[in-house]
N, CA and C atoms as a LAMMPS dump frame, in Angstrom:
ITEM: TIMESTEP
0
ITEM: NUMBER OF ATOMS
666
ITEM: BOX BOUNDS ff ff ff
-5.0000000000000000e+02 5.0000000000000000e+02
-5.0000000000000000e+02 5.0000000000000000e+02
-5.0000000000000000e+02 5.0000000000000000e+02
ITEM: ATOMS id mol type element x y z
1 1 1 N 0.792 -1.302 -0.166
2 1 2 C 0.038 0.246 -0.114
3 1 3 C 0.872 1.2 0.14
4 2 1 N 0.385 2.297 -0.94
5 2 2 C 1.378 3.405 -0.814
6 2 3 C 1.031 4.35 -0.054
7 3 1 N 2.22 5.048 0.407
8 3 2 C 2.133 5.842 1.92
9 3 3 C 0.963 7.215 1.092
10 4 1 N 0.564 7.967 2.175
11 4 2 C -0.401 9.354 1.915
12 4 3 C 0.914 10.076 1.776
13 5 1 N 0.749 10.961 0.348
14 5 2 C 2.235 11.781 -0.203
15 5 3 C 1.845 12.968 0.544
16 6 1 N 2.748 13.734 1.262
17 6 2 C 2.498 14.706 2.107
18 6 3 C 2.728 15.836 1.092
19 7 1 N 3.034 17 1.546
20 7 2 C 3.372 18.253 0.67
21 7 3 C 4.845 18.275 0.104
22 8 1 N 5.955 17.664 0.95
23 8 2 C 6.787 17.678 0.302
24 8 3 C 7.863 16.515 -0.252
25 9 1 N 6.734 15.778 -0.294
26 9 2 C 6.842 14.464 -1.304
27 9 3 C 6.881 14.266 -2.621
28 10 1 N 5.934 15.105 -3.024
29 10 2 C 5.83 15.437 -4.564
30 10 3 C 6.92 16.423 -5.062
31 11 1 N 7.123 17.257 -4.376
32 11 2 C 8.566 17.944 -4.689
33 11 3 C 9.796 17.5 -4.951
34 12 1 N 9.889 16.096 -3.955
35 12 2 C 11.071 15.538 -4.035
36 12 3 C 10.963 14.43 -5.39
37 13 1 N 9.621 14.361 -5.448
38 13 2 C 9.545 13.307 -6.733
39 13 3 C 10.213 13.831 -8.24
40 14 1 N 9.762 15.518 -7.864
41 14 2 C 10.036 16.216 -9.257
42 14 3 C 11.521 16.608 -9.388
43 15 1 N 12.197 16.595 -8.102
44 15 2 C 13.726 16.804 -7.342
45 15 3 C 14.019 15.517 -8.342
46 16 1 N 13.991 14.723 -7.937
47 16 2 C 14.304 13.13 -8.423
48 16 3 C 14.295 13.107 -9.615
49 17 1 N 13.25 13.439 -10.343
50 17 2 C 12.711 13.248 -12.219
51 17 3 C 13.736 14.043 -12.887
52 18 1 N 13.655 15.357 -11.992
53 18 2 C 14.542 16.162 -12.911
54 18 3 C 16.322 15.942 -12.975
55 19 1 N 16.887 15.543 -11.847
56 19 2 C 18.017 15.231 -11.505
57 19 3 C 18.705 13.865 -12.534
58 20 1 N 17.513 13.122 -12.617
59 20 2 C 17.492 11.569 -13.24
60 20 3 C 17.468 12.226 -14.862
61 21 1 N 16.637 13.373 -15.384
62 21 2 C 16.945 13.672 -16.793
63 21 3 C 18.184 14.555 -16.727
64 22 1 N 18.847 15.339 -15.87
65 22 2 C 20.233 15.905 -16.445
66 22 3 C 21.243 15.254 -16.356
67 23 1 N 21.298 13.81 -15.618
68 23 2 C 22.155 12.84 -15.915
69 23 3 C 22.24 12.1 -16.999
70 24 1 N 21.286 12.403 -17.803
71 24 2 C 21.186 11.946 -19.422
72 24 3 C 21.526 12.994 -20.276
73 25 1 N 21.03 14.396 -19.918
74 25 2 C 21.425 15.483 -20.831
75 25 3 C 22.479 16.013 -20.617
76 26 1 N 22.971 16.142 -19.768
77 26 2 C 24.517 16.544 -19.305
78 26 3 C 25.444 15.726 -18.412
79 27 1 N 26.409 15.469 -19.694
80 27 2 C 27.377 13.97 -18.649
81 27 3 C 28.392 14.848 -17.743
82 28 1 N 28.594 16.062 -17.968
83 28 2 C 29.66 16.56 -17.142
84 28 3 C 28.962 16.883 -15.644
85 29 1 N 28.192 16.762 -15.583
86 29 2 C 27.622 16.964 -14.484
87 29 3 C 26.631 15.731 -14.096
88 30 1 N 26.845 14.938 -14.64
89 30 2 C 26.096 13.461 -13.796
90 30 3 C 26.171 13.218 -12.253
91 31 1 N 27.285 12.849 -12.182
92 31 2 C 27.702 12.517 -10.935
93 31 3 C 27.212 13.681 -9.919
94 32 1 N 26.968 15.057 -10.055
95 32 2 C 26.489 16.223 -9.302
96 32 3 C 24.8 15.84 -9.199
97 33 1 N 24.218 15.457 -10.305
98 33 2 C 22.935 15.736 -10.447
99 33 3 C 22.628 13.928 -10.053
100 34 1 N 23.334 13.026 -10.016
101 34 2 C 23.264 11.949 -9.183
102 34 3 C 23.365 12.254 -7.875
103 35 1 N 24.071 12.856 -7.175
104 35 2 C 23.99 13.342 -5.859
105 35 3 C 22.765 13.649 -5.574
106 36 1 N 22.442 14.811 -6.141
107 36 2 C 21.061 15.35 -6.164
108 36 3 C 19.722 14.876 -5.659
109 37 1 N 19.657 13.579 -6.639
110 37 2 C 18.898 12.974 -6.866
111 37 3 C 18.583 12.226 -5.411
112 38 1 N 20.157 11.502 -5.201
113 38 2 C 20.322 10.324 -4.085
114 38 3 C 19.849 11.233 -2.972
115 39 1 N 20.328 12.37 -2.606
116 39 2 C 19.847 13.221 -1.445
117 39 3 C 18.543 13.477 -1.348
118 40 1 N 17.967 13.799 -2.388
119 40 2 C 16.245 13.464 -2.389
120 40 3 C 15.756 12.454 -2.028
121 41 1 N 15.997 11.257 -2.91
122 41 2 C 15.696 9.928 -2.347
123 41 3 C 15.687 9.845 -0.843
124 42 1 N 16.985 10.136 -0.477
125 42 2 C 17.275 9.194 1.086
126 42 3 C 16.063 10.646 2.139
127 43 1 N 15.737 11.88 1.731
128 43 2 C 14.876 12.565 2.479
129 43 3 C 13.65 11.943 2.078
130 44 1 N 13.218 11.453 1.157
131 44 2 C 12.041 11.118 0.839
132 44 3 C 11.906 9.577 1.654
133 45 1 N 12.463 8.762 1.723
134 45 2 C 13.013 7.831 2.287
135 45 3 C 12.601 7.564 3.8
136 46 1 N 13.025 8.566 4.411
137 46 2 C 12.873 8.894 5.768
138 46 3 C 11.31 9.664 5.577
139 47 1 N 10.511 9.903 4.977
140 47 2 C 9.436 10.753 4.959
141 47 3 C 8.164 9.522 4.753
142 48 1 N 8.688 8.184 4.173
143 48 2 C 7.806 7.143 3.832
144 48 3 C 7.676 6.483 4.808
145 49 1 N 6.473 5.872 5.227
146 49 2 C 6.231 4.791 6.173
147 49 3 C 7.254 3.73 5.764
148 50 1 N 7.507 2.57 6.996
149 50 2 C 8.139 2.143 6.472
150 50 3 C 7.671 0.678 5.706
151 51 1 N 8.673 0.594 4.681
152 51 2 C 8.033 -0.92 3.71
153 51 3 C 7.326 -0.029 2.56
154 52 1 N 7.279 1.431 2.574
155 52 2 C 6.498 1.394 1.329
156 52 3 C 7.346 2.676 0.296
157 53 1 N 8.779 2.259 0.553
158 53 2 C 9.617 3.487 -0.067
159 53 3 C 9.67 3.024 -1.736
160 54 1 N 9.917 1.648 -1.627
161 54 2 C 9.993 1.158 -2.963
162 54 3 C 8.62 1.73 -3.871
163 55 1 N 7.298 1.26 -3.466
164 55 2 C 6.155 1.449 -3.716
165 55 3 C 6.363 2.73 -4.142
166 56 1 N 6.957 3.569 -3.345
167 56 2 C 6.812 5.321 -3.724
168 56 3 C 7.603 5.573 -4.736
169 57 1 N 8.684 4.632 -4.737
170 57 2 C 9.756 5.689 -5.983
171 57 3 C 9.146 4.976 -7.239
172 58 1 N 8.502 3.615 -7.302
173 58 2 C 7.738 3.073 -8.484
174 58 3 C 6.869 3.886 -9.103
175 59 1 N 5.999 4.592 -8.009
176 59 2 C 4.956 5.069 -8.536
177 59 3 C 5.202 6.761 -8.723
178 60 1 N 6.047 7.271 -8.699
179 60 2 C 6.11 8.803 -8.402
180 60 3 C 7.865 9.162 -9.16
181 61 1 N 8.45 8.024 -9.529
182 61 2 C 9.685 8.22 -9.614
183 61 3 C 9.796 7.602 -11.426
184 62 1 N 10.52 8.354 -12.38
185 62 2 C 10.317 7.826 -13.813
186 62 3 C 12.113 7.192 -14.098
187 63 1 N 11.861 6.071 -13.03
188 63 2 C 13.396 5.15 -12.709
189 63 3 C 13.265 3.807 -11.644
190 64 1 N 13.958 3.103 -12.119
191 64 2 C 13.732 1.976 -11.441
192 64 3 C 14.427 1.866 -10.382
193 65 1 N 13.842 0.948 -9.346
194 65 2 C 14.45 1.183 -7.782
195 65 3 C 16.068 0.748 -8.238
196 66 1 N 16.434 0.01 -8.773
197 66 2 C 17.707 -0.115 -8.49
198 66 3 C 18.301 0.962 -8.596
199 67 1 N 17.978 1.991 -9.765
200 67 2 C 18.836 3.114 -10.115
201 67 3 C 18.818 4.006 -8.844
202 68 1 N 17.624 3.832 -8.452
203 68 2 C 17.304 4.921 -7.027
204 68 3 C 18.556 4.879 -5.941
205 69 1 N 18.639 3.235 -5.874
206 69 2 C 19.554 2.463 -5.083
207 69 3 C 20.812 3.369 -5.076
208 70 1 N 21.435 3.057 -6.765
209 70 2 C 22.73 3.817 -7.23
210 70 3 C 22.692 5.299 -6.716
211 71 1 N 21.441 5.904 -7.261
212 71 2 C 21.661 7.604 -6.661
213 71 3 C 22.024 7.576 -5.203
214 72 1 N 21.268 6.685 -4.464
215 72 2 C 21.271 7.217 -2.863
216 72 3 C 22.775 6.968 -2.372
217 73 1 N 23.467 5.563 -2.952
218 73 2 C 24.847 5.409 -2.724
219 73 3 C 25.918 6.285 -3.417
220 74 1 N 25.398 7.323 -4.463
221 74 2 C 26.193 8.128 -5.034
222 74 3 C 26.449 9.442 -3.703
223 75 1 N 25.036 9.471 -3.181
224 75 2 C 25.233 10.381 -2.073
225 75 3 C 25.635 9.875 -0.924
226 76 1 N 25.82 8.864 -0.708
227 76 2 C 26.338 8.556 0.217
228 76 3 C 28.332 8.801 0.537
229 77 1 N 28.483 7.575 -0.723
230 77 2 C 29.639 7.903 -1.072
231 77 3 C 30.271 9.413 -1.228
232 78 1 N 29.734 10.163 -1.344
233 78 2 C 29.894 11.306 -2.03
234 78 3 C 30.674 12.583 -1.144
235 79 1 N 30.065 12.113 0.261
236 79 2 C 30.616 12.538 1.765
237 79 3 C 32.411 12.592 1.428
238 80 1 N 33.227 11.156 0.896
239 80 2 C 34.147 10.907 1.183
240 80 3 C 35.088 11.914 -0.289
241 81 1 N 34.114 12.123 -1.332
242 81 2 C 34.965 12.094 -3.022
243 81 3 C 34.734 13.967 -3.317
244 82 1 N 35.244 14.139 -4.115
245 82 2 C 35.146 15.782 -4.554
246 82 3 C 34.382 14.96 -5.972
247 83 1 N 33.208 15.299 -6.294
248 83 2 C 32.742 14.682 -7.532
249 83 3 C 32.891 16.014 -8.459
250 84 1 N 33.519 17.065 -8.237
251 84 2 C 33.711 17.842 -9.311
252 84 3 C 34.598 17.642 -10.178
253 85 1 N 35.935 16.977 -9.588
254 85 2 C 37.318 16.144 -10.001
255 85 3 C 37.417 14.65 -10.366
256 86 1 N 36.598 13.958 -10.084
257 86 2 C 36.426 12.777 -10.569
258 86 3 C 35.856 12.611 -12.079
259 87 1 N 36.753 11.81 -12.441
260 87 2 C 37.025 12.028 -14.409
261 87 3 C 36.047 10.544 -14.521
262 88 1 N 34.556 9.911 -14.322
263 88 2 C 34.251 9.063 -14.975
264 88 3 C 32.746 8.834 -14.14
265 89 1 N 31.647 8.211 -14.85
266 89 2 C 30.536 8.046 -14.505
267 89 3 C 29.815 7.52 -13.237
268 90 1 N 28.46 7.099 -13.413
269 90 2 C 28.348 6.807 -11.966
270 90 3 C 28.496 5.211 -11.332
271 91 1 N 28.582 4.754 -12.444
272 91 2 C 29.091 3.191 -12.385
273 91 3 C 30.667 3.27 -11.535
274 92 1 N 31.402 3.911 -12.626
275 92 2 C 33.062 4.059 -11.971
276 92 3 C 32.937 4.681 -10.683
277 93 1 N 32.264 5.848 -10.509
278 93 2 C 32.216 6.411 -9.37
279 93 3 C 32.162 5.402 -8.208
280 94 1 N 30.791 4.661 -8.251
281 94 2 C 30.462 3.301 -7.112
282 94 3 C 31.39 2.7 -7.128
283 95 1 N 31.881 2.02 -7.986
284 95 2 C 32.945 0.709 -8.184
285 95 3 C 34.235 1.369 -7.493
286 96 1 N 34.815 2.779 -7.693
287 96 2 C 36.21 3.031 -7.071
288 96 3 C 35.782 3.51 -5.909
289 97 1 N 34.779 4.246 -5.211
290 97 2 C 34.92 4.289 -3.82
291 97 3 C 33.95 3.501 -2.961
292 98 1 N 33.405 2.533 -3.654
293 98 2 C 32.703 1.425 -2.868
294 98 3 C 34.186 0.511 -2.729
295 99 1 N 35.044 0.166 -3.532
296 99 2 C 35.845 -0.818 -3.362
297 99 3 C 37.004 0.085 -2.54
298 100 1 N 37.225 0.916 -2.811
299 100 2 C 38.218 1.689 -1.597
300 100 3 C 37.64 1.336 0.152
301 101 1 N 36.446 1.901 0.364
302 101 2 C 36.107 1.353 1.546
303 101 3 C 35.84 -0.218 2.05
304 102 1 N 36.145 -0.993 0.959
305 102 2 C 36.16 -2.607 1.192
306 102 3 C 37.544 -3.025 1.918
307 103 1 N 38.284 -1.93 1.586
308 103 2 C 39.828 -2.098 1.417
309 103 3 C 39.915 -2.217 2.52
310 104 1 N 39.424 -0.896 3.299
311 104 2 C 39.485 -0.985 4.753
312 104 3 C 39.726 -2.264 5.407
313 105 1 N 40.472 -2.64 6.43
314 105 2 C 40.685 -4.136 7.309
315 105 3 C 38.832 -3.954 8.064
316 106 1 N 38.48 -5.177 7.637
317 106 2 C 37.441 -5.621 7.793
318 106 3 C 36.672 -5.934 9.245
319 107 1 N 35.65 -5.539 10.374
320 107 2 C 36.006 -6.285 11.464
321 107 3 C 35.665 -7.742 11.377
322 108 1 N 36.137 -8.437 12.448
323 108 2 C 35.848 -10.208 12.382
324 108 3 C 34.394 -10.446 12.767
325 109 1 N 33.781 -11.355 11.624
326 109 2 C 33.168 -11.824 12.039
327 109 3 C 32.49 -12.565 12.543
328 110 1 N 32.331 -12.357 14.341
329 110 2 C 31.839 -13.379 15.158
330 110 3 C 30.64 -14.084 15.493
331 111 1 N 30.678 -15.172 16.067
332 111 2 C 29.179 -15.691 16.711
333 111 3 C 27.806 -14.846 16.653
334 112 1 N 28.401 -13.891 17.681
335 112 2 C 27.572 -12.671 18.075
336 112 3 C 27.053 -12.206 16.872
337 113 1 N 27.417 -11.497 16.137
338 113 2 C 27.525 -11.13 14.432
339 113 3 C 26.709 -12.023 13.87
340 114 1 N 27.2 -13.317 13.851
341 114 2 C 26.288 -14.577 12.926
342 114 3 C 24.791 -14.328 13.587
343 115 1 N 24.745 -14.223 14.876
344 115 2 C 23.321 -14.089 15.346
345 115 3 C 22.207 -13.096 15.208
346 116 1 N 23.136 -12.086 15.143
347 116 2 C 22.52 -10.862 14.748
348 116 3 C 22.188 -10.778 13.281
349 117 1 N 22.786 -11.128 12.287
350 117 2 C 22.82 -11.216 11.098
351 117 3 C 21.379 -12.072 10.428
352 118 1 N 21.48 -13.037 11.47
353 118 2 C 20.281 -14.215 11.047
354 118 3 C 18.907 -13.896 11.725
355 119 1 N 18.975 -12.819 12.353
356 119 2 C 17.833 -12.547 13.08
357 119 3 C 17.188 -11.453 12.188
358 120 1 N 18.274 -10.777 11.373
359 120 2 C 17.632 -9.951 10.305
360 120 3 C 17.074 -10.449 9.209
361 121 1 N 18.183 -11.605 8.892
362 121 2 C 17.751 -12.197 7.627
363 121 3 C 16.324 -13.075 7.501
364 122 1 N 16.13 -13.373 9.259
365 122 2 C 14.8 -13.903 9.132
366 122 3 C 13.594 -12.89 8.83
367 123 1 N 13.877 -11.709 9.662
368 123 2 C 12.863 -10.588 9.27
369 123 3 C 12.449 -9.969 7.767
370 124 1 N 13.933 -10.069 6.908
371 124 2 C 13.948 -9.735 5.775
372 124 3 C 13.07 -11.006 4.914
373 125 1 N 13.004 -12.186 5.253
374 125 2 C 12.547 -12.829 4.581
375 125 3 C 10.614 -13.244 4.936
376 126 1 N 10.58 -13.292 6.239
377 126 2 C 9.358 -14.058 6.938
378 126 3 C 9.066 -12.66 7.58
379 127 1 N 9.356 -11.598 7.727
380 127 2 C 8.746 -10.513 8.734
381 127 3 C 7.538 -9.603 7.968
382 128 1 N 6.789 -9.09 8.799
383 128 2 C 5.635 -8.42 8.278
384 128 3 C 6.147 -7.314 6.991
385 129 1 N 5.412 -7.15 6.29
386 129 2 C 5.63 -6.166 4.98
387 129 3 C 6.351 -4.979 5.611
388 130 1 N 6.114 -4.21 6.8
389 130 2 C 6.601 -3.063 7.053
390 130 3 C 8.036 -3.367 7.551
391 131 1 N 8.264 -4.687 7.473
392 131 2 C 9.435 -5.005 8.173
393 131 3 C 10.479 -5.414 7.269
394 132 1 N 9.986 -5.74 6.448
395 132 2 C 11.113 -6.569 5.466
396 132 3 C 11.948 -5.917 4.568
397 133 1 N 11.343 -5.046 4.736
398 133 2 C 12.451 -3.579 3.773
399 133 3 C 13.189 -3.117 4.897
400 134 1 N 12.934 -2.544 6.375
401 134 2 C 13.88 -2.332 7.168
402 134 3 C 14.899 -3.692 7.209
403 135 1 N 14.859 -4.149 7.216
404 135 2 C 15.773 -5.513 7.569
405 135 3 C 16.278 -5.6 6.674
406 136 1 N 15.816 -5.678 5.259
407 136 2 C 16.593 -6.043 3.843
408 136 3 C 17.869 -4.712 4.137
409 137 1 N 17.528 -3.337 4.303
410 137 2 C 18.359 -2.492 4.339
411 137 3 C 19.365 -2.654 5.276
412 138 1 N 19.038 -3.028 6.602
413 138 2 C 20.188 -3.146 7.731
414 138 3 C 20.862 -4.12 7.265
415 139 1 N 20.569 -5.413 6.546
416 139 2 C 21.539 -6.067 6.39
417 139 3 C 22.377 -5.745 5.434
418 140 1 N 22.054 -5.041 4.332
419 140 2 C 22.429 -4.027 3.186
420 140 3 C 24.23 -3.477 4.018
421 141 1 N 23.809 -2.747 5.042
422 141 2 C 24.564 -1.905 5.247
423 141 3 C 25.508 -2.89 6.537
424 142 1 N 24.772 -4.068 7.032
425 142 2 C 25.763 -4.659 8.277
426 142 3 C 26.923 -5.609 7.222
427 143 1 N 26.621 -5.747 5.901
428 143 2 C 27.416 -6.489 5.025
429 143 3 C 28.411 -5.511 4.427
430 144 1 N 27.88 -4.269 4.321
431 144 2 C 28.792 -3.523 3.589
432 144 3 C 30.189 -3.25 4.905
433 145 1 N 29.657 -3.278 6.006
434 145 2 C 30.811 -3.067 7.036
435 145 3 C 31.801 -4.244 7.278
436 146 1 N 31.447 -5.313 7.087
437 146 2 C 32.325 -6.329 7.232
438 146 3 C 32.891 -6.764 5.559
439 147 1 N 32.994 -5.54 4.96
440 147 2 C 33.559 -5.893 3.201
441 147 3 C 32.838 -7.14 2.475
442 148 1 N 31.493 -7.737 2.686
443 148 2 C 30.865 -8.929 1.973
444 148 3 C 29.349 -8.115 1.383
445 149 1 N 28.824 -8.725 0.445
446 149 2 C 27.721 -8.802 -0.127
447 149 3 C 26.636 -9.544 0.905
448 150 1 N 25.661 -9.129 1.025
449 150 2 C 24.599 -9.918 1.976
450 150 3 C 24.659 -11.328 1.645
451 151 1 N 24.139 -11.465 0.912
452 151 2 C 24.174 -13.013 0.462
453 151 3 C 25.515 -13.749 0.76
454 152 1 N 27.038 -13.37 0.951
455 152 2 C 27.884 -13.888 1.37
456 152 3 C 28.043 -13.923 2.922
457 153 1 N 27.491 -13.013 3.596
458 153 2 C 27.277 -12.475 4.744
459 153 3 C 26.319 -13.564 5.58
460 154 1 N 25.273 -13.757 5.063
461 154 2 C 24.384 -14.926 5.428
462 154 3 C 24.712 -16.274 5.672
463 155 1 N 25.129 -16.781 4.522
464 155 2 C 26.027 -17.933 4.486
465 155 3 C 27.351 -18.107 5.356
466 156 1 N 27.703 -16.902 5.503
467 156 2 C 28.937 -17.097 6.631
468 156 3 C 28.214 -17.236 7.966
469 157 1 N 27.147 -16.645 8.157
470 157 2 C 26.36 -16.731 9.331
471 157 3 C 25.443 -18.14 9.824
472 158 1 N 25.122 -18.694 8.511
473 158 2 C 24.837 -19.977 8.399
474 158 3 C 25.584 -20.975 9.094
475 159 1 N 26.739 -20.86 8.128
476 159 2 C 28.048 -21.677 8.778
477 159 3 C 28.597 -21.655 10.233
478 160 1 N 28.557 -20.62 10.924
479 160 2 C 28.512 -20.44 12.056
480 160 3 C 27.622 -20.316 13.334
481 161 1 N 26.414 -20.869 12.725
482 161 2 C 25.272 -20.729 13.639
483 161 3 C 24.203 -21.382 12.875
484 162 1 N 24.667 -22.701 12.299
485 162 2 C 23.29 -23.517 11.613
486 162 3 C 22.267 -23.432 12.191
487 163 1 N 20.866 -23.343 11.391
488 163 2 C 19.611 -23.557 12.032
489 163 3 C 18.972 -22.191 13.4
490 164 1 N 19.975 -21.186 13.045
491 164 2 C 19.808 -20.087 14.686
492 164 3 C 18.404 -19.069 13.733
493 165 1 N 18.673 -19.057 12.69
494 165 2 C 17.361 -18.1 11.816
495 165 3 C 16.008 -18.934 11.595
496 166 1 N 16.061 -19.95 12.427
497 166 2 C 14.725 -20.997 12.327
498 166 3 C 14.014 -20.558 13.52
499 167 1 N 12.546 -20.402 13.263
500 167 2 C 11.638 -20.188 14.426
501 167 3 C 11.709 -21.789 15.243
502 168 1 N 10.912 -21.344 16.586
503 168 2 C 10.804 -22.658 17.159
504 168 3 C 10.092 -23.637 16.634
505 169 1 N 8.801 -23.166 16.333
506 169 2 C 8.167 -24.453 15.322
507 169 3 C 9.051 -25.129 14.284
508 170 1 N 10.152 -24.257 13.601
509 170 2 C 10.521 -25.008 12.865
510 170 3 C 11.961 -25.99 13.445
511 171 1 N 12.603 -25.249 14.113
512 171 2 C 13.636 -25.985 15.191
513 171 3 C 13.185 -27.203 15.302
514 172 1 N 11.545 -27.061 16.198
515 172 2 C 11.309 -28.806 16.501
516 172 3 C 10.769 -29.164 15.537
517 173 1 N 10.17 -29.096 14.292
518 173 2 C 10.253 -29.902 12.867
519 173 3 C 11.335 -30.414 12.772
520 174 1 N 12.646 -29.442 12.476
521 174 2 C 13.783 -29.915 12.163
522 174 3 C 14.471 -31.088 12.772
523 175 1 N 14.519 -30.808 14.227
524 175 2 C 14.626 -31.837 15.319
525 175 3 C 13.72 -33.445 15.182
526 176 1 N 12.286 -33.061 14.999
527 176 2 C 11.751 -34.611 14.668
528 176 3 C 12.178 -35.187 13.413
529 177 1 N 12.57 -34.224 12.424
530 177 2 C 12.933 -35.117 10.726
531 177 3 C 13.831 -35.885 11.014
532 178 1 N 15.159 -35.235 11.902
533 178 2 C 16.532 -35.752 12.215
534 178 3 C 16.327 -36.885 13.063
535 179 1 N 15.129 -36.927 13.884
536 179 2 C 14.953 -37.979 14.779
537 179 3 C 14.377 -39.228 14.031
538 180 1 N 13.656 -38.699 13.062
539 180 2 C 12.961 -39.73 12.09
540 180 3 C 14.032 -40.255 11.046
541 181 1 N 15.204 -40.036 10.828
542 181 2 C 15.976 -40.182 10.031
543 181 3 C 16.936 -40.889 11.039
544 182 1 N 17.446 -40.92 11.967
545 182 2 C 18.149 -41.465 12.542
546 182 3 C 17.41 -42.977 12.961
547 183 1 N 16.227 -42.972 13.019
548 183 2 C 15.288 -44.202 13.558
549 183 3 C 15.495 -45.066 12.248
550 184 1 N 15.066 -44.353 11.323
551 184 2 C 14.813 -44.93 9.868
552 184 3 C 16.41 -45.667 9.28
553 185 1 N 17.409 -44.97 10.048
554 185 2 C 18.879 -45.532 9.754
555 185 3 C 19.119 -46.781 10.791
556 186 1 N 18.693 -46.663 11.729
557 186 2 C 19.036 -47.753 12.979
558 186 3 C 18.432 -48.942 12.351
559 187 1 N 16.841 -48.621 12.05
560 187 2 C 16.149 -50.091 11.571
561 187 3 C 16.712 -50.669 10.02
562 188 1 N 17.402 -49.959 9.554
563 188 2 C 17.812 -50.375 8.055
564 188 3 C 19.381 -51.174 8.273
565 189 1 N 19.949 -50.735 9.411
566 189 2 C 21.022 -51.496 10.201
567 189 3 C 20.764 -52.818 10.735
568 190 1 N 20.159 -52.674 11.504
569 190 2 C 19.439 -54.105 12.05
570 190 3 C 18.623 -54.855 11.223
571 191 1 N 17.927 -54.79 9.9
572 191 2 C 17.688 -55.494 8.995
573 191 3 C 18.651 -56.121 8.328
574 192 1 N 19.439 -55.159 8.235
575 192 2 C 21.126 -56.026 7.245
576 192 3 C 21.596 -56.981 8.235
577 193 1 N 21.531 -56.656 9.67
578 193 2 C 22.369 -57.665 10.456
579 193 3 C 21.498 -59.361 10.432
580 194 1 N 20.344 -58.894 10.625
581 194 2 C 19.548 -59.915 10.598
582 194 3 C 19.543 -60.682 9.453
583 195 1 N 19.536 -60.024 7.659
584 195 2 C 19.538 -60.784 6.829
585 195 3 C 21.071 -61.21 6.733
586 196 1 N 22.027 -60.912 7.795
587 196 2 C 23.269 -61.446 7.586
588 196 3 C 23.417 -62.395 8.488
589 197 1 N 22.866 -62.461 9.64
590 197 2 C 22.745 -63.712 10.49
591 197 3 C 21.992 -64.769 9.799
592 198 1 N 20.543 -64.328 9.148
593 198 2 C 20.191 -65.539 8.443
594 198 3 C 20.723 -66.355 7.098
595 199 1 N 21.834 -65.553 6.489
596 199 2 C 22.116 -66.004 5.823
597 199 3 C 23.541 -67.126 6.439
598 200 1 N 23.86 -66.389 7.409
599 200 2 C 25.095 -67.412 7.935
600 200 3 C 24.752 -68.996 8.986
601 201 1 N 23.351 -68.547 9.222
602 201 2 C 23.026 -69.534 10.58
603 201 3 C 21.794 -70.23 9.599
604 202 1 N 21.618 -70.436 8.2
605 202 2 C 20.558 -70.879 7.542
606 202 3 C 20.483 -72.33 7.556
607 203 1 N 21.508 -73.024 7.909
608 203 2 C 21.855 -74.31 7.991
609 203 3 C 22.137 -75.155 9.043
610 204 1 N 22.15 -73.976 10.177
611 204 2 C 22.701 -74.535 11.343
612 204 3 C 21.68 -74.991 12.189
613 205 1 N 21.55 -76.034 13.139
614 205 2 C 20.408 -76.834 13.944
615 205 3 C 19.901 -75.623 14.785
616 206 1 N 18.382 -76.2 15.104
617 206 2 C 17.688 -75.115 15.846
618 206 3 C 18.351 -75.149 17.397
619 207 1 N 18.926 -76.483 17.909
620 207 2 C 19.83 -76.662 18.992
621 207 3 C 20.567 -75.755 19.24
622 208 1 N 21.409 -75.94 17.987
623 208 2 C 22.953 -74.746 18.33
624 208 3 C 22.225 -73.049 18.145
625 209 1 N 21.072 -73.27 17.594
626 209 2 C 21.019 -71.502 17.351
627 209 3 C 20.187 -70.9 18.822
628 210 1 N 19.519 -72.101 19.279
629 210 2 C 19.061 -71.461 20.875
630 210 3 C 20.4 -71.469 21.825
631 211 1 N 21.657 -72.305 21.937
632 211 2 C 22.465 -72.444 22.376
633 211 3 C 23.172 -71.129 22.433
634 212 1 N 23.02 -70.709 21.089
635 212 2 C 24.121 -69.194 20.879
636 212 3 C 23.57 -67.957 21.446
637 213 1 N 22.39 -68.019 21.134
638 213 2 C 21.544 -66.911 21.445
639 213 3 C 21.636 -66.526 23.093
640 214 1 N 21.106 -68.219 23.769
641 214 2 C 21.421 -67.744 25.214
642 214 3 C 22.817 -67.63 25.549
643 215 1 N 23.917 -67.715 24.904
644 215 2 C 25.307 -67.216 25.484
645 215 3 C 25.078 -66.117 25.38
646 216 1 N 24.782 -65.462 23.847
647 216 2 C 24.768 -63.615 23.789
648 216 3 C 23.904 -63.169 24.7
649 217 1 N 22.908 -63.672 24.851
650 217 2 C 22.211 -63.062 25.967
651 217 3 C 23.111 -62.93 27.424
652 218 1 N 23.424 -64.051 27.92
653 218 2 C 24.189 -64.13 29.296
654 218 3 C 25.044 -62.974 29.008
655 219 1 N 25.818 -62.689 27.986
656 219 2 C 27.067 -61.879 27.904
657 219 3 C 26.965 -60.371 27.787
658 220 1 N 24.884 -60.149 27.651
659 220 2 C 24.34 -59.201 27.603
660 220 3 C 24.838 -58.351 25.923
661 221 1 N 24.931 -59.023 24.828
662 221 2 C 25.34 -58.796 23.957
663 221 3 C 23.874 -58.682 22.939
664 222 1 N 23.272 -59.359 23.442
665 222 2 C 21.769 -59.838 22.542
666 222 3 C 20.493 -59.296 23.814
């Protein structure tokens, strides 16, 4: 559901659309216009109710949500760069300055971090509608801090804390499933033993079999 548009949101939509057009019409000022669009998008995101920003972009801005995300990244990364002296387009700028940040020593990814990441990932996948976008943004921001993609970070978290993002019901179901598999494996092993014994003692007299079984029971083997 789209948010109720406040007085500032229509202006911000026009700001985004105008800046987006400028990136195509004036190559020299492309990064500056991308930054302007990104700053407007960041402000608009703050005004939209949780989980509705993507819908707002799609309804009011003449650009894809992916492009909007790129503009916001330009605005964020430009705090550490002089856009007027950078010789390159938006993609080159993002690649250059995102790579510079990633090259800084990344903090150690601990078990505590894995627990946090898996909780966010669970909300991003199964949370309420207003929670999913917020959780996805937090996941991306956390991944950038560790110099990883969100997918790689979640994979690493699963290695450190397997099944930790499951609900209690899912954990119980997983435990029950593993128990059934263990029982099935035990039954198969027992059947194999019975078949082996049957083949081995198929010609043994009944009296000898009874004596063997009694001896095994006394020893506690059977």
